[in-house]
C-alpha positions as CSV (number, residue, x, y, z in Angstrom):
1,X,115.6,126.8,125.1
2,X,119.2,127.7,124.5
3,X,121.6,126.0,122.1
4,X,124.9,127.5,121.3
5,X,125.2,126.0,117.8
6,X,122.0,127.5,116.5
7,X,121.6,129.4,113.3
8,X,120.4,132.4,115.3
9,X,123.8,132.5,117.0
10,X,125.6,131.9,113.7
11,X,123.6,132.7,110.6
12,X,126.5,131.8,108.2
13,X,126.0,128.1,109.0
14,X,123.1,127.7,106.6
15,X,122.7,124.4,104.8
16,X,123.5,124.4,101.2
17,X,125.3,127.7,101.1
18,X,128.2,126.0,99.3
19,X,125.9,123.6,97.3
20,X,126.9,120.5,99.3
21,X,124.6,118.6,101.6
22,X,125.4,118.7,105.3
23,X,126.5,115.5,107.0
24,X,123.8,113.7,109.0
25,X,125.3,114.8,112.3
26,X,125.1,118.4,111.3
27,X,121.5,118.0,110.0
28,X,120.3,116.5,113.3
29,X,122.2,119.0,115.5
30,X,120.8,121.9,113.5
31,X,117.4,120.3,113.6
32,X,117.5,120.2,117.4
33,X,118.9,123.7,117.8
34,X,117.3,125.7,115.0
35,X,114.0,123.9,114.3
36,X,113.0,122.4,117.6
37,X,115.0,124.7,119.9
38,X,114.4,128.1,118.5
39,X,111.7,130.4,120.0
40,X,111.6,132.3,116.7
41,X,109.2,131.1,113.9
42,X,111.3,132.6,111.1
43,X,114.4,130.6,112.3
44,X,112.3,127.4,112.6
45,X,110.9,127.9,109.1
46,X,114.3,128.5,107.6
47,X,115.7,125.4,109.3
48,X,112.8,123.3,107.9
49,X,113.4,124.6,104.4
50,X,117.1,123.8,104.6
51,X,117.0,120.5,106.4
52,X,113.7,118.7,105.5
53,X,112.0,117.5,102.3
54,X,108.8,119.4,101.7
55,X,106.5,116.4,102.3
56,X,108.5,114.7,105.0
57,X,106.6,112.9,107.8
58,X,107.1,113.5,111.5
59,X,106.1,110.9,114.0
60,X,105.6,111.9,117.7
61,X,103.3,111.2,120.6
62,X,100.3,112.5,118.6
63,X,100.9,110.2,115.6
64,X,102.3,110.7,112.2
65,X,101.8,113.8,110.1
66,X,103.2,114.9,106.7
67,X,104.2,118.3,105.5
68,X,105.9,121.5,106.5
69,X,103.1,123.0,108.7
70,X,102.8,119.8,110.7
71,X,106.5,119.7,111.4
72,X,106.6,123.4,112.3
73,X,103.6,122.9,114.7
74,X,105.4,120.0,116.4
75,X,108.6,122.0,116.7
76,X,106.7,125.0,118.2
77,X,105.1,122.7,120.8
78,X,108.5,121.2,121.7
79,X,110.2,124.7,121.9
80,X,107.4,125.9,124.2
81,X,107.7,122.9,126.4
82,X,111.5,123.5,126.7
83,X,111.4,127.2,127.1
84,X,114.0,128.4,129.6
85,X,116.0,125.2,129.5
86,X,119.3,124.4,127.9
87,X,119.2,121.5,125.4
88,X,122.2,119.6,124.2
89,X,123.2,116.4,122.6
90,X,124.2,113.6,125.0
91,X,126.7,112.1,122.6
92,X,127.6,112.2,118.9
93,X,125.0,111.3,116.3
94,X,125.2,107.7,115.2
95,X,123.7,105.8,112.3
96,X,124.2,104.2,108.9
97,X,122.3,103.5,105.7
98,X,120.4,106.9,105.9
99,X,119.1,106.2,109.4
100,X,120.6,108.4,112.2
101,X,119.9,109.1,115.8
102,X,120.6,112.0,118.1
103,X,120.1,111.6,121.9
104,X,119.5,114.9,123.7
105,X,119.0,116.2,127.2
106,X,117.4,119.3,128.6
107,X,118.6,120.8,131.8
108,X,117.9,123.8,134.1
109,X,121.2,125.1,135.6
110,X,122.8,121.7,135.3
111,X,119.9,119.7,136.6
112,X,118.5,117.3,134.0
113,X,114.7,117.7,133.5
114,X,114.0,116.0,130.2
115,X,115.6,113.8,127.6
116,X,114.8,111.9,124.4
117,X,116.0,111.2,121.0
118,X,115.5,112.2,117.4
119,X,115.6,109.5,114.8
120,X,115.8,110.6,111.1
121,X,115.8,108.9,107.8
122,X,117.9,111.2,105.7
123,X,117.7,111.1,101.9
124,X,120.0,113.1,99.7
125,X,120.9,115.4,102.6
126,X,117.3,116.1,103.7
127,X,115.1,114.6,106.4
128,X,112.5,112.4,104.8
129,X,111.0,110.8,107.9
130,X,111.5,111.8,111.5
131,X,110.7,110.3,114.9
132,X,110.7,112.5,118.1
133,X,110.7,110.4,121.2
134,X,110.7,111.8,124.7
135,X,112.0,109.6,127.5
């Protein structure tokens, strides 16, 4: 999957490089591009370390699982499913009170082939709980 805003395309965009937490919109966009969208395990792992709490919980079609390895496994499955597609946000991230949503669409040469949303509970600049929902 391709995503122009990824850390692979711009490694200077790392979270926490200036000591400040990223805004929720940046967290979710990086989560989509660098964790769920990257074909590279080292990029996914770096994104997890920068964006997630170590014992965060991910909820997806296989149920809820806690911890880094479960999140990385889910991200790898998603990236494999989206291989060769371009994935982008449908509209700006919205949310309040630490709960935020990013709607995304995957397309192949402009033809939509998949869509869904990511819903995150973000505590102190890190994902604490995360729901991945495919349409």
